[in-house]
C-alpha positions in Angstrom: 123.5 107.5 95.5 120.5 108.6 93.4 120.4 112.1 91.5 118.5 114.7 92.9 116.0 116.9 91.2 113.9 120.0 92.1 110.4 119.3 93.5 107.8 121.7 94.5 104.4 121.2 95.8 102.2 124.2 95.3 98.4 124.7 96.7 96.4 127.9 96.0 97.0 128.5 99.9 100.7 128.3 99.7 104.1 126.7 98.6 104.4 123.7 101.0 107.7 122.7 99.4 110.3 123.8 97.5 113.4 121.3 97.5 116.3 119.2 96.0 114.6 115.5 96.2 115.9 111.8 95.3 112.4 110.8 95.1 108.7 111.3 94.8 105.6 109.1 95.2 102.6 110.7 93.9 99.0 109.4 93.9 98.3 109.8 90.2 94.9 109.2 88.7 96.0 105.7 87.2 97.8 104.8 90.1 100.7 105.5 92.3 103.9 106.6 90.6 107.4 107.3 91.9 109.5 110.2 90.4 113.0 110.3 90.0 115.8 112.4 88.3 116.1 112.1 84.3 112.1 110.9 84.5 110.6 111.0 81.3 108.4 114.3 80.6 105.0 113.5 81.9 101.9 115.2 83.0 99.3 113.5 84.9 96.1 114.3 87.2 96.5 113.4 90.8 93.8 112.1 93.0 93.4 112.7 96.9 96.2 110.7 98.3 99.4 110.8 100.2 102.6 112.5 98.6 105.8 111.0 99.9 108.9 112.8 99.4 112.7 111.7 100.1 114.8 114.9 100.4 118.5 114.9 99.3 119.1 114.7 103.2 117.7 111.4 103.3 114.7 113.0 105.4 111.2 111.6 104.4 108.5 114.1 104.5 104.4 113.3 103.5 101.8 115.7 102.4 97.9 115.1 101.9 96.7 116.4 98.5 93.0 116.6 97.2 93.5 116.4 93.9 95.4 118.3 91.0 98.1 117.7 88.7 102.0 117.0 88.4 104.1 118.4 85.4 107.5 116.0 85.2 110.5 116.8 83.4 113.9 115.3 83.8 115.1 117.9 85.9 112.2 118.3 88.2 108.7 118.0 89.3 105.7 120.8 90.1 102.7 119.2 91.7 99.8 121.7 91.8 97.6 120.6 94.2 93.8 121.8 94.3 94.3 121.6 98.2 97.3 120.1 100.2 98.4 119.8 103.7 101.4 118.5 105.8 100.6 115.1 106.8 101.1 116.6 110.6 98.4 118.9 110.2 95.8 116.4 109.0 93.2 115.3 111.3 89.9 113.1 111.5 87.8 116.5 111.7 89.3 117.9 108.6 88.7 114.7 106.3 85.2 114.2 107.7 84.1 118.1 106.5 85.7 117.3 103.2 83.6 113.8 103.0 80.3 115.4 104.2 81.0 118.4 101.5 81.7 116.0 98.7 78.2 114.0 99.8 76.5 117.4 99.8 77.7 118.0 96.2 76.8 114.5 95.2 73.3 114.8 96.3 72.7 118.4 95.0 73.7 117.6 91.2 71.5 116.2 88.7 74.2 115.8 86.1 74.9 112.2 85.5 78.7 112.9 84.5 79.2 115.7 87.1 77.6 113.1 89.5 79.6 110.0 88.5 82.8 112.3 89.1 82.0 113.8 92.4 80.9 109.9 93.6 84.6 108.7 92.4 86.1 111.8 94.4 84.0 110.8 97.5 85.2 107.2 97.2 88.7 108.5 97.1 88.5 110.9 100.2 87.0 108.0 102.0 89.6 105.6 100.8 92.1 108.4 102.1 90.5 108.7 105.3 91.0 105.1 106.2 94.7 105.5 105.0 95.3 108.6 106.9 93.4 108.5 109.8 93.3 104.7 111.0 90.1 103.6 113.2 
């Protein structure tokens, strides 16, 4: 049986989860990563995606995050999300609004570096839309 560790998922709006878990899969910017107890200390940025959590009880939960970063230590993991919602609260309309806001931001900016980052974010949101709310 896997060791458990403390996991917290926090957004500016609320604390979404603070539980003992056996495993967390996070959408790190360099690719998905699975965090388990005794993980090497790591800090990573998070891209828009799905966080999958396996609670100590064996129950699985999923959350949609829209960026942020994770702080991982051997005894725990804290994910500070720019914005996050439980998978059960996500809707096609919510994602469509976020995609439209990202498109508008891309069109408004003239700074090339900022525009490139916004275009990457828009691409990630569009991909997330296909994963979370299939056609």
